[in-house]
C-alpha positions, 0 to 999 in steps of 0.5 A: 591163082584162086578167084577171090570170094567175098561173103557179105552181110549188108545191114539193113538188107532192105535199103536198095539205094545203099546196096547200089552204092555199095556195088559202085564202091566195090567197082571203084575198089576193083580199079584201085586194088589188086585183091578185092578180098583184102583189108585195103579194099574193105577200107576203100569201100568204107571210105567211098560209102562215107564220102557218098552220103553215109558218113557212119557206114562201116565195113568190118573185115574178117578172115582166118588164116585158112580163108586167107590162103583160099582168098575168102573174106567176110565183110559186114557192111553196116549203113551206120544209123541202125546201131541197135542191129549191129550186135545182132548182125555180128552174132548171126555171122558168128553162128554161121561161121561156127556151123560152117555155113556161108552167109 
């Protein structure tokens, strides 16, 4: 079995409290779901963030069929109160994927 891999982009990148809460949310999700690279895990992390002080947080989950086979998923994790940067983050992810680079 392949090791699951997440390719993450957290917005904003400089909010350490949000990043620490995200890490705790991932640990909680690992205890509840079998595949951390799944949509269920992303939904669980989003729910955790929302219930712990970030009600507008979003976790956008994407992956292609090839990435599914390789157990790779892309998560765009957005704190929520910076919607002006959301489209900018999505564009950055598209550019990296088109160029074949990791985020």
